[in-house]
N, C-alpha and C positions, 0 to 999 in steps of 0.2 A: 723720206726713206728711199735710198737708192736701190738699184737692182741687186747688187751683191748682198745687201742685208736681207732683202726678201728671199733670195736664193738660199742663203744659209739658214734662215728661219724655216723654210720648207724642208731642207735636208734634215735639220734637227727634229722636226715634227715626224718625219718618216722614220728616222732612226729610233725615236722614242717608242714608236709602235712595234718595232722589230726587235729591240734589244731584249734578251731574255730576262734581265734583271727587273724589267717592268712587271714581270709575272709575280714578284714577291708580294707578301701580304703587308706591305708598308709603303709609305709615300716614296716616290722616286723623283729625282731632279728632272725637270722638263717633261714630266709625264703629262699625257693628254688623255682625257677620258677616265673611265673607272679603273680601279685596280682589277687584277685578274680574279675572276669569279672563283671562290673557294667553297661554294655551297650551292645547292639547287635553287635556293631563293635568289642568290645573286645572279645566277645564270638567267633566271627568268626576268629579273630586273634589267639586266643588260639587253636581253632580247626585246623587251618591251620598249626600252629607251631607243634602241636602234629603229624599231618600227615607227615610233612617234617622230623621231628625227627625220625619217624618210617622208612621213606625211607632211611635216613642217616644210621640208625642202620643196616638195611638190606644190604646196600651197603658195610658198614664196615665189617660185618660178611662174606659177599661173597668174598670181596677182601682178607681178612685175611685168609679165607679158601683156596682160590686159591694160595695165597703166600705160605702157609704152605705146600700144596700139591706139589707145584713146588720145594720147598726146599727139600722135601723128595724124590719126583720122579726123579728129575734131579740132585741129589747130585753127587759129584765126586766119592763117593764109589759105587753107583749104575750105574754110567755112566763114567767109566774111559776114554772113548773116546767120546768127545763132538760131538753132531750132527752138520751137516754142512748146513742144510737148514736154510733159513732166512725169508721166506715169506709163508703166508697161507691166501689166498684171502678170503675164507669163514669166517675164524676167524676174520680177520680185518673188514669185513662187520658187523659182529655181535657186536664187541666191539665199533663200531661207531654208529650203529643203536640203540642199547640198551640205551646208555646214552642220545641219542637224544629223545627217547621215554620218558625216566624218566624226562628229563627237560620239555618236553611238559606237562606231568602229573602234574608237579609242577607249570608251568606257567599258566595253565588254571584257577585253583582256585585262584592264586595270582592276576591275572588281574580282576577276578570277585570281589575280596575283595577290590582292589584299586578303582574300579568304585563304589562299595557300600559305601566306606568311603568318596568319593569325595564331594557329596552334597545331600541335601534333597529337594524334590520338594515342599512339603506342610508342612511348619513348623508352629507350634503354637506360637513360640517366636523367635525373632531375637536379638542376642546379638553381639555388636561390642566390640572387645577386643583390647586395644591399649597398647603396651609395651613402657615403659620409663626406663631410667636409674635412679632409679632401683625400679620400682613399676608398677602396672597394673591399667589401667582405664577401667571400665566396663560401657558400654552405653546400656541402655535398649531402643532400637529404637522404640518399640511399645508403650512405656509408658512415653517417654519424660523425662527421668532423667538419671543421671550418677554419679559415685563416684569413688574415688581412693582407692586402696587396698594396704596397706603397711605391712611390717613385724612387728609382735609384738616381741619386744626385749626380751631377755632371762630373764631380771630382772622384766618384766611385765607379764610374763606368769602365768596363773592360773593352778590349779591342773588339770591334765589330758590333757592339751594342749601340743601338740608335738613341740619341739624346731625346729626352722627354717622352720616350715610348717604352723604356725598359722598367720593369717592376721587380721588386725584390722576391716576391713569391708569385710564381707564374701559375695562371689557371691552366691546368692540364686536363685535356678531354680526349676521349677515344675518337679516332677517325672512322668515318664510314658508317656511323650509327646515328639515329635521331636523338637529339638531346633537348629536353624541355628546359626553358629558361624562364624563371620567375624573378621579377625585379620590383624592388621597393627602395625606400630611403628612410633615414631616421631624422633628417633635419630639413633640408630644402630639396627642390627638384633637381635631379641629376639625369643624365641620359647615357646609356651604355651603347656605344656605337663602334662597330668594327666594319669598315667599308668592304673588305674582302668577303665577309659573310652576308652582306646586304642587310645588316641589322642596325637599327637606331631606335631604341625603345626607351621611353622615359621611365625613370625610377622616382615615383611620387610617394611622399610620406602618407601613410594610412591607406595606401592602395597597392594591390598586387597585380602588376601587369605581366602578361605571359606572351612569349613567342617561342621559337624553336630554331635549331640549327643542326645541320648535318655537314660536318667538315669533310670535303671530298678526299683530301690527301693529307698525309702527315706533313707538318711544317710549323713554322712560327708566324703568328699573325698579330697585328697591332691595331689598336684603336685608342680613342680618347673620350673623355666625357664631352658630350656635345650640347649640354644645356648650361648656360651661364649660372654658376652656383657659388660665386664668391671670389675672393682675391686669389685663391690658388686653383681656380677652375682649370687653368692650363697645365696643371701638374698632377693630373689624375689619369695616368696611362692605363690602358687595357692591354695586357700581355698574355696571349693565348698560345699554348703549345699543344698541337694535335699529334697524337702518337698511336701506333697500332694497339688493338685491344689487349693483346698479351702484355705489352709494355705498360699500358694503363693499369691493368690489374696488379702488376708488381709495384707500380708507383702508389696505388691506393693502400696496399699493405704497409708500405713504409710511412705513408702520410698519416695513417691511423695512430702510429707510434709517436708522431711528431706534433701534430696539430691538435687543438682543443676539440672536445666533443661539442655537439650542438647545444648542450646545456651549459657550456662554458667551462666545465671541469677539464683539467689537463690529464692526459693519459698516464703520465708518471705519478700524479697524485692518486689516481684511481688504483694504480698498481700498489702504491705504498699503503693505501687504506686496506686493500684486500690482504696484503701481507700482514698488516697489523691485526686484522680480525683473525687470521689463521694462527697467529702466534699467541693469541690470548688463551688462557687455560680454560 
């Protein structure tokens, strides 16, 4: 690889970090690192990853320096007669204790993050997510309606809609409030994953897993099923739209008229039955 190729690679890497488009909640060409954090959980994941990467860099530099020093200091040219000693108790204590301390420094913030991600006590909204082969069902437990979300095929995409990430029915959530997410499946194991939210939770048949999210800003965010679940595994997009609370309330009012109730009945059927009962003598 010549110098010009290396130079252009470095320039592209820098530009990728600076381009505003990389802040979007979807994959970007030539992107490096995580997507822009769109939730408190993802912010903490990014912070922890930066800390751990710093520790790794320091360890790599230290070990490389010690290795280079050992190669120079104890080379055959400088030491034609090898040393005969084989143990150094203080040194062995140091190289055992130091890694233990480093692992402890990594473990403490890691466990704090795991507990932070686990669940939320006071949620403004509860969503149940059910994985199917090969689509998602979203149940709004607090508002008594649900709908299925399927992939929009490539020949039906509109301008600006990303391929393999656009769904016909978008999961709409309010921005800025904690949302409880409960996940299960009715056939095989799926995994609901949205990188910008820092969420990747398995949906397991017969089990109800729980996590939570608070979307920092209004916008559109994408994810995919991240557990191999069959031939159409790569065609299970997760399409989320975060909106202000007032707009969400208006959307819920319309959604109640459009989507099925949690018991499976349709709103129009319920209205028709009510009208029939009222019209009876």
